[in-house]
Structure formats: structure tokens, C-alpha cells
C-alpha positions as CSV (number, residue, x, y, z in Angstrom):
1,M,5.3,22.8,-26.4
2,S,8.5,23.2,-24.4
3,R,10.1,20.1,-22.8
4,I,11.6,19.6,-19.4
5,V,15.1,18.4,-19.5
6,F,16.7,17.0,-16.3
7,R,20.5,17.0,-16.6
8,N,23.2,15.7,-14.3
9,A,20.8,13.3,-12.6
10,N,21.9,10.4,-10.5
11,L,19.2,8.2,-12.1
12,L,17.6,5.6,-10.0
13,D,15.2,4.1,-12.5
14,G,13.2,1.8,-10.3
15,D,15.0,-1.3,-11.3
16,Q,18.8,-0.8,-11.9
17,P,21.7,0.6,-9.9
18,L,22.3,4.4,-9.8
19,R,23.4,5.9,-13.1
20,P,25.2,9.3,-12.6
21,G,25.5,11.8,-15.3
22,S,22.1,10.9,-16.8
23,S,19.6,13.1,-18.6
24,V,15.8,12.6,-18.8
25,V,13.5,14.5,-21.1
26,V,9.8,15.0,-20.4
27,E,7.6,15.9,-23.2
28,E,3.9,16.5,-22.3
29,Q,2.8,13.7,-20.2
30,R,5.6,11.1,-21.1
31,I,9.4,10.5,-21.0
32,S,10.7,11.0,-24.5
33,A,14.5,10.5,-23.9
34,V,16.8,8.8,-21.4
35,G,20.5,8.7,-21.7
36,A,23.8,10.1,-20.7
37,D,24.1,13.8,-20.5
38,A,26.3,14.0,-23.6
39,S,23.9,12.0,-25.6
40,I,20.9,14.4,-25.2
41,A,20.8,17.9,-26.8
42,A,18.6,20.7,-25.4
43,R,16.3,22.8,-27.6
44,P,16.1,26.6,-27.3
45,D,12.7,26.5,-25.7
46,D,13.3,23.6,-23.2
47,R,13.4,24.2,-19.5
48,V,16.7,22.7,-18.5
49,V,17.0,21.6,-14.9
50,D,20.6,20.9,-13.6
51,L,20.0,18.4,-10.8
52,E,23.7,18.7,-9.7
53,G,23.9,15.0,-9.0
54,R,20.7,14.7,-7.1
55,T,18.6,11.6,-7.5
56,L,15.8,11.2,-10.1
57,M,13.6,8.3,-9.6
58,P,10.0,7.1,-10.4
59,G,7.1,8.1,-8.3
60,L,6.3,5.7,-5.4
61,W,3.6,3.3,-5.1
62,S,1.7,2.5,-1.9
63,C,-0.1,-0.9,-2.5
64,H,-1.9,-1.2,0.9
65,F,-3.5,2.1,1.5
66,H,-6.6,2.9,3.5
67,T,-7.9,6.3,2.5
68,C,-10.3,6.7,5.4
69,F,-8.1,5.4,8.3
70,S,-7.5,8.0,10.9
71,N,-6.8,7.3,14.6
72,W,-8.3,10.8,15.6
73,A,-11.6,9.0,16.4
74,L,-11.0,5.2,16.3
75,A,-11.4,4.8,20.1
76,S,-15.0,6.0,19.9
77,A,-16.2,4.1,16.7
78,P,-18.1,0.8,17.2
79,L,-16.7,-0.3,13.8
80,L,-14.1,0.7,11.4
81,G,-15.6,3.3,9.0
82,L,-18.0,4.6,11.4
83,E,-15.7,7.2,13.0
84,A,-17.8,10.1,11.7
85,Q,-20.4,10.9,9.2
86,P,-19.6,10.3,5.5
87,G,-18.9,14.0,4.6
88,V,-16.3,14.1,7.4
89,M,-14.8,10.9,6.5
90,A,-14.4,12.2,2.9
91,I,-12.4,15.1,4.3
92,V,-10.2,12.7,6.3
93,A,-9.6,10.7,3.1
94,Q,-8.7,13.7,1.1
95,K,-6.2,14.7,3.7
96,N,-4.7,11.3,3.8
97,I,-4.1,11.1,0.0
98,T,-2.7,14.6,0.0
99,T,-0.2,13.4,2.7
100,A,0.8,10.5,0.5
101,M,1.4,12.8,-2.6
102,D,3.4,15.2,-0.4
103,C,5.6,12.1,0.5
104,G,6.2,11.2,-3.1
105,F,3.5,8.5,-3.6
106,T,2.0,9.3,-7.0
107,S,0.0,6.0,-7.1
108,L,-2.2,4.3,-4.4
109,V,-3.5,0.8,-4.6
110,C,-6.2,0.9,-1.9
111,S,-7.3,-1.6,0.7
112,S,-11.0,-1.4,1.9
113,S,-12.9,1.7,2.5
114,A,-16.3,2.9,3.6
115,Y,-18.9,4.8,1.5
116,N,-17.2,4.2,-1.8
117,L,-14.7,6.9,-0.7
118,D,-11.8,5.5,-2.8
119,H,-13.9,5.8,-6.0
120,A,-15.2,9.3,-5.1
121,L,-11.6,10.5,-4.7
122,K,-10.6,8.9,-7.9
123,V,-13.4,10.8,-9.7
124,A,-12.6,14.1,-8.1
125,I,-9.0,13.7,-9.1
126,T,-9.6,12.5,-12.6
127,G,-12.1,15.4,-13.1
128,G,-9.7,18.0,-11.9
129,L,-11.7,19.0,-8.7
130,I,-8.6,18.2,-6.6
131,S,-5.1,17.2,-7.2
132,G,-3.6,13.9,-5.8
133,P,-2.2,10.5,-6.7
134,R,-3.4,8.0,-9.1
135,I,-5.9,5.7,-7.3
136,W,-6.9,2.1,-7.6
137,A,-10.2,2.0,-5.6
138,C,-11.0,-0.8,-3.3
139,T,-14.4,-2.2,-2.1
140,R,-15.3,-2.8,1.5
141,E,-13.7,-5.8,3.1
142,M,-15.8,-8.9,2.6
143,I,-15.8,-11.1,5.6
144,S,-17.6,-14.2,7.0
145,P,-19.9,-13.9,10.0
146,G,-18.2,-14.0,13.3
147,D,-14.6,-13.7,11.9
148,Q,-12.0,-11.6,13.8
149,A,-12.6,-8.6,11.5
150,D,-16.4,-8.8,12.2
151,G,-16.6,-5.8,14.6
152,S,-20.1,-6.9,15.5
153,N,-18.6,-9.7,17.5
154,S,-18.1,-7.0,20.2
155,S,-20.9,-4.5,19.3
156,W,-23.7,-6.8,18.5
157,Y,-25.7,-5.5,21.4
158,M,-25.7,-2.0,19.9
159,E,-27.6,-3.3,16.9
160,V,-25.6,-1.3,14.5
161,G,-27.0,-1.7,11.0
162,N,-24.2,0.1,9.2
163,T,-21.0,-2.2,9.1
164,G,-18.7,0.5,8.0
165,L,-16.0,-0.7,5.8
166,L,-16.9,-4.3,6.3
167,R,-19.5,-6.4,4.4
168,I,-20.6,-9.7,5.8
169,C,-21.1,-12.6,3.4
170,S,-21.6,-16.4,3.8
171,G,-21.3,-19.0,1.1
172,P,-19.8,-18.7,-2.4
173,E,-22.8,-17.0,-4.1
174,A,-23.0,-14.4,-1.4
175,F,-19.3,-13.5,-1.9
176,R,-19.8,-13.5,-5.6
177,S,-22.8,-11.3,-5.4
178,A,-21.3,-8.8,-3.0
179,I,-18.1,-8.4,-5.1
180,R,-20.0,-7.8,-8.3
181,E,-22.2,-5.2,-6.7
182,E,-19.3,-3.3,-5.1
183,L,-17.1,-3.4,-8.2
184,G,-20.1,-2.1,-10.2
185,R,-20.0,1.0,-8.0
186,G,-16.6,1.8,-9.5
187,A,-14.0,0.0,-7.4
188,D,-10.9,-1.4,-9.2
189,I,-10.0,-4.0,-6.6
190,A,-12.1,-6.2,-4.3
191,K,-10.9,-7.3,-0.8
192,I,-11.7,-10.5,1.2
193,A,-10.7,-11.5,4.6
194,A,-9.2,-15.0,4.2
195,S,-7.8,-15.4,7.7
196,M,-7.6,-14.0,11.3
197,G,-4.4,-12.5,12.8
198,H,-1.9,-9.9,12.0
199,G,-1.0,-7.5,14.7
200,V,-4.0,-7.8,16.8
201,G,-3.6,-11.4,17.7
202,P,-2.0,-14.7,16.4
203,A,-2.8,-15.9,12.8
204,E,-4.5,-19.0,14.0
205,E,-5.1,-21.8,11.5
206,L,-8.8,-21.5,11.6
207,E,-11.3,-21.1,8.7
208,S,-12.3,-17.6,7.9
209,V,-13.6,-18.4,4.4
210,N,-13.3,-21.8,2.6
211,R,-11.9,-22.6,-0.8
212,A,-15.2,-22.5,-2.4
213,E,-15.9,-19.0,-1.1
214,L,-12.4,-17.8,-2.2
215,A,-12.8,-19.3,-5.6
216,A,-16.1,-17.6,-6.1
217,A,-14.8,-14.2,-5.0
218,V,-11.7,-14.4,-7.3
219,D,-14.0,-15.6,-10.2
220,A,-16.3,-12.7,-9.6
221,A,-13.5,-10.1,-9.6
222,H,-11.6,-11.5,-12.5
223,G,-14.8,-12.1,-14.5
224,R,-15.3,-8.2,-14.3
225,G,-11.7,-7.5,-15.2
226,K,-10.8,-6.3,-11.8
227,K,-8.2,-7.4,-9.1
228,I,-8.8,-9.0,-5.7
229,R,-6.7,-8.9,-2.5
230,A,-6.9,-11.0,0.6
231,H,-6.1,-10.5,4.3
232,A,-4.1,-13.7,4.7
233,A,-2.0,-14.0,7.8
234,S,-2.2,-17.8,8.4
235,R,-0.3,-20.4,6.5
236,R,-3.6,-22.0,5.4
237,S,-5.0,-18.7,4.0
238,I,-1.8,-17.9,2.2
239,I,-1.9,-21.2,0.3
240,D,-5.5,-21.0,-0.3
241,S,-5.4,-17.5,-1.6
242,A,-2.5,-18.4,-3.9
243,W,-4.5,-21.5,-5.1
244,A,-7.5,-19.4,-5.9
245,G,-5.5,-16.8,-7.8
246,V,-5.8,-13.8,-5.4
247,D,-3.8,-11.0,-7.0
248,I,-2.4,-9.4,-3.7
249,I,-1.8,-11.3,-0.6
250,D,-1.8,-9.1,2.5
251,H,0.4,-9.8,5.5
252,A,1.4,-13.4,5.1
253,D,2.7,-13.5,8.8
254,R,3.1,-17.3,8.8
255,M,4.6,-17.6,5.3
256,D,7.0,-20.4,4.8
257,T,8.8,-22.1,1.9
258,E,5.7,-24.0,0.7
259,C,3.8,-20.6,0.8
260,I,6.5,-18.9,-1.1
261,D,6.3,-21.6,-3.9
262,A,2.6,-21.2,-4.0
263,I,2.6,-17.5,-4.3
264,L,5.3,-17.7,-7.0
265,E,3.3,-20.2,-9.1
266,A,0.3,-18.0,-8.8
267,G,2.1,-14.9,-9.8
268,S,0.6,-13.0,-6.8
269,S,1.9,-9.8,-5.2
270,L,2.8,-9.8,-1.5
271,A,2.1,-6.7,0.7
272,P,3.8,-7.8,4.0
273,T,2.7,-4.6,6.1
274,L,5.3,-5.2,8.9
275,L,5.4,-1.7,10.3
276,F,2.0,-2.0,11.7
277,S,2.8,-5.3,13.3
278,Q,6.0,-4.0,15.0
279,R,4.3,-0.9,16.4
280,F,1.0,-2.3,17.4
281,L,2.6,-5.2,19.3
282,A,4.7,-2.8,21.1
283,F,1.6,-0.6,21.9
284,L,-0.3,-3.7,23.2
285,Q,2.7,-4.8,25.4
286,G,3.0,-1.2,26.7
287,M,-0.8,-1.2,27.6
288,L,-0.4,-4.6,29.2
289,D,2.7,-3.7,31.3
290,Q,1.0,-0.6,32.5
291,G,-2.0,-2.6,33.5
292,V,-4.4,-0.8,31.2
293,A,-7.5,-2.7,30.3
294,M,-8.2,-3.2,26.6
295,G,-11.7,-2.9,25.1
296,A,-13.6,-5.9,23.9
297,S,-12.8,-4.9,20.3
298,F,-9.1,-5.9,20.9
299,I,-8.2,-8.3,23.6
300,A,-10.6,-8.6,26.6
301,E,-9.0,-11.6,28.3
302,G,-6.9,-11.5,31.6
303,P,-3.3,-10.4,31.7
304,A,-1.9,-14.1,31.2
305,E,-4.1,-14.6,28.2
306,R,-3.3,-11.2,26.6
307,Q,0.4,-11.9,27.1
308,R,0.0,-15.2,25.4
309,R,-1.8,-13.7,22.4
310,I,0.8,-10.8,22.2
311,D,3.6,-13.4,22.2
312,E,2.2,-15.5,19.5
313,G,1.5,-12.3,17.4
314,R,5.1,-11.5,18.0
315,A,6.2,-14.9,16.9
316,D,4.3,-14.5,13.7
317,F,6.0,-11.1,13.2
318,E,9.3,-12.6,13.7
319,N,8.6,-15.4,11.3
320,I,7.7,-13.1,8.4
321,C,10.8,-11.0,9.2
322,S,12.9,-14.1,8.9
323,V,11.4,-15.5,5.8
324,L,10.8,-12.3,3.8
325,P,14.5,-12.1,2.5
326,E,14.0,-15.7,1.3
327,A,10.9,-14.7,-0.6
328,N,12.7,-11.7,-2.1
329,R,15.6,-13.8,-3.3
330,A,13.3,-16.1,-4.9
331,G,12.0,-13.4,-7.2
332,M,8.5,-12.8,-5.4
333,R,6.7,-9.6,-6.4
334,I,6.7,-7.7,-3.1
335,V,5.1,-4.3,-2.7
336,V,5.0,-1.6,0.0
337,G,2.1,-0.1,2.0
338,D,0.6,-0.6,5.4
339,D,-2.4,0.1,7.6
340,Y,-1.6,3.8,8.1
341,G,-4.0,5.7,10.1
342,V,-4.5,3.2,12.9
343,T,-3.3,3.3,16.4
344,S,0.5,3.9,16.5
345,L,0.8,4.3,12.7
346,P,-0.2,7.7,11.4
347,H,-0.3,8.7,7.8
348,G,2.9,10.2,6.8
349,D,5.2,7.6,8.4
350,Y,5.4,5.7,5.1
351,M,9.2,6.0,4.8
352,D,9.6,4.2,8.2
353,E,8.3,1.1,6.4
354,L,10.9,1.2,3.8
355,A,13.6,1.8,6.4
356,L,12.3,-1.1,8.5
357,Y,12.9,-3.6,5.5
358,V,16.3,-2.1,4.8
359,K,17.8,-1.5,8.2
360,E,16.1,-4.1,10.4
361,I,15.3,-7.0,8.0
362,G,18.2,-6.6,5.8
363,I,16.6,-6.3,2.3
364,P,19.0,-4.5,-0.1
365,P,17.7,-0.9,-0.6
366,L,17.6,-1.3,-4.3
367,D,15.2,-4.1,-4.0
368,V,13.0,-2.1,-1.6
369,I,12.9,0.7,-4.1
370,R,11.9,-1.8,-6.8
371,W,9.0,-2.9,-4.5
372,A,7.9,0.7,-4.1
373,T,8.1,1.5,-7.9
374,K,8.3,-1.2,-10.5
375,H,6.5,-3.9,-8.5
376,G,3.6,-1.6,-7.7
377,A,2.9,-0.8,-11.4
378,E,3.3,-4.4,-12.3
379,T,0.8,-5.5,-9.7
380,V,-2.0,-3.6,-11.3
381,D,-0.8,-4.4,-14.9
382,R,0.6,-0.9,-15.6
383,G,4.2,-1.8,-15.8
384,D,4.1,-0.9,-19.5
385,E,3.4,2.8,-18.5
386,L,4.6,3.3,-15.0
387,G,6.9,2.2,-12.3
388,T,10.4,2.8,-14.0
389,V,12.1,5.7,-15.9
390,E,12.0,4.6,-19.5
391,I,11.2,6.2,-22.9
392,G,7.4,6.2,-23.6
393,K,6.4,5.8,-20.0
394,L,4.3,8.4,-18.1
395,A,6.3,10.9,-16.4
396,D,5.8,10.2,-12.7
397,L,9.0,11.4,-11.1
398,L,10.8,12.4,-7.9
399,V,13.8,14.7,-7.5
400,V,15.5,13.7,-4.2
401,D,18.2,15.7,-2.5
402,G,20.0,12.6,-1.3
403,D,20.8,9.0,-2.2
404,P,18.2,6.5,-1.2
405,I,20.6,3.6,-1.9
406,A,23.2,4.9,0.5
407,D,20.5,5.9,3.1
408,I,16.8,5.2,2.3
409,A,15.7,7.2,5.2
410,C,16.6,10.3,3.2
411,L,13.1,9.9,1.7
412,K,11.5,10.6,4.9
413,D,12.3,14.3,5.1
414,R,9.8,15.9,2.8
415,D,12.2,18.8,2.2
416,N,14.5,16.4,0.5
417,L,11.8,15.9,-2.1
418,L,12.5,18.9,-4.4
419,G,10.3,17.8,-7.1
420,I,7.2,15.6,-7.3
421,M,5.8,15.2,-10.9
422,K,2.8,13.2,-12.0
423,E,2.3,12.7,-15.8
424,G,4.6,15.5,-16.6
425,V,3.1,18.1,-14.4
426,F,4.8,19.2,-11.2
427,Y,2.8,18.7,-8.1
428,K,5.8,20.2,-6.1
429,D,8.5,22.2,-7.7
430,A,11.2,23.5,-5.4
431,L,14.1,23.1,-7.8
432,G,15.3,26.7,-7.6
433,V,15.2,27.4,-11.4
434,P,12.9,29.5,-13.6
435,G,9.2,28.3,-13.5
436,V,9.2,27.7,-9.7
437,P,5.8,29.0,-8.5
């Protein structure tokens, strides 16, 4: 079988600084050689691609991805996941993962979905029915009764039997049973709501779940050889989630030095999801300034109370922005991904998140690239096969007409993504050489 030889690449391997004048050889599904151009000889039947100094880097990872989120119908849905009938939601989900793949995300670690859609997409992709990214399917979000995420707080009078992408549990054994059941349907990762807050209001230090419930949930997931993530915005929930051994801590709005130490000791990954907070807080402020009333599912208080909640939510956002560089310097495994598909944050805006971390928070661009590649693979224990450009790893690769280290925003223009490869097969091939479809 002929190989693909990328020559004269500006190699951004997902971990180290750029290496100009590099060659990478793809043989079947894997990378078989990496080195300086002069060290790798081409064979007569190879497809040789001269990248002319363009960037060659690993496929990207989104580690907080909601396949079924779409703001086209959110306003009319009583609960998340009930925007439309399951068949329509499946089409929405397929559209979203296609958008992610078009943007260079070859792997998705999902975060709660309805109707087992994540697993259905994974089966369809694995079975060759559709093309798309590699998927780690998530369960519904396990929440306690009356929590902020419990949409029935505002729609209880509708007597809605279907709770969409939420599943209400109370007590350790209820969480344990629910997680086992949902993982048994094919999910790879469970999700639990460990706190209130993040974007829609302040991360108040109140109990969403207790330590016994968290411990049971983590034990159930790990006992089945699966991962678990937690919506944890409050300081209390961050520390409790780390203590329990949660694999991915989402949001962490009130993270401080003690929380950083706890996360590092636990070896958990952090998905800060800050683009949603920034945009949604601006949306809420704009609505308030215009005198537009908000529905009961968001903030139903009077103007003064609404302003207070927005201000406290903004303080939480400013806190995580200030402490995130410290967490990064300390060596925390941080990953990218956000609540794309909700109000003010459409699918496809993924690179704005990376730009936020670099240009507004001050994280070095190489570090953010590492978050979006190597750290994603390590989070789901696939660092031995994915996340960097190394011999023996699966060939998930991007060819970028631009330098993401000089300007990470170059990744936003899809026309700059000349090649998107997953496991040695081009999903997009616009390299202008023989073999282009």
C-alpha cells in the first residue's frame, strides 16, 4: 500500500515548539516516520505532499461537547433535550458533529445528551454509515431534585414526564443505579451536576449533591471501567469532585489555590468553558439593559435582583480568568470545549474559545494547542495513540495554511484547513496535489 509523505512541514506536534523542515510519513492508519526532511526518503509509489512550510499538527479535541444542543428551538422547549422529536434531534446532532469535523476536531468527549444520541452517532460512525469524529459518548446529566439544572423547577405545572437530557436522582444508591444503567446503554462517560452556577447565575456554595452521592457516582462509573465528569462551579463542588476522583471537572468558576492543589492531587482534567460565560453574561446584561423580561427558566426576579445575580456571575467569570494561568503553570491537565449550541454560542465558534484563552487571558498559544490535542487524548487514556504527532500513533492530522503559534485565530477560517485526516484517511483534501477529489 502506498504511503503519504508530508514534506517541508512546519511541525506542531501538540507538545513542542514548531519544527520547520519536517517530514511525516503516514502508512495505513498510523504515523510510521517523523523527522527532518533529509532523514526520510520517499518510495516510488508514495504520495508526496510538499507543504511548503505550512503547519502540520494533530487533530483537535473538544472535551466538552453537547451533540444535541441547538439554539434554533431552545426558546420553546420546556427542558433541554425536548426541543424536538428524537428523529429531528438526531439530525441536529449529526449536523453538529459534522461542523466539528469541518473545523478540525477529530475527537469529541461529550457532555450530556438526550435519547442516547451520542452513542447512536458513535455506532453510525464506527459502522461506516456516516463520517465524523471519534466520539466518547456521554450519559444524561444526573442531578438532584430541585437543583438549578432541574428544569422542572419552572415547568413542574406542565407535568412533563420526559426530563430530556436530565435524570433526577436522590441518594447514593439512586445515583449508582442510574449511572450503571446509562453506561450499560453504551455511554463512555457519565455526568453529574455537583453544583449550581456557571453563566446563568452565581456559583453559590450550596449543596447540589453530597459527598456520599458523589463517591457512589464515581465508584459506579469507575467500576464499569468508564469515566465521569461533573458540573462543578462552586469552590465546595470543585474540592468535593476532586476528592471523589471525578475525571473531568467542568467550569470551576470559583477555583482557588486550594482547588488547584486538590485537582492536581486527584489527576483530574479541567474544562473551564469560559466562552459561554463571557457571551451569556453579556447577553443577560443586554436583555436587562433593554428591559426585556426573562422567562422563569433563567432569572425571573426584578431588575435589581437580576443585576445582582449577573454581577455575581461576572465575578465568578473574572475569578476563573485570573486563576487559570496559575493552574496552567502548575501543570494542570486543562482541555478545551464549551456549551456550543446554546444562546449566543453557536456550533462552529470553537476557535473563538482558543483565541479567548490566548488573547484575553494570556495563556501561551503552545499551551492552548496542547490543551486541544495532547491533553484531550490523555483525559480519556488514549495518549499512547492520539494527541501528538509521533511514530506509531494514529494519523489524526491537520494541515493549516497559517501559524497557530503566531496567530491562533488562523484556525478559525475553515479555508485555512487544507487537510483534515482521521486515522490515515483524508476527510478533507484540498492540498492541490494529485489525489484531490
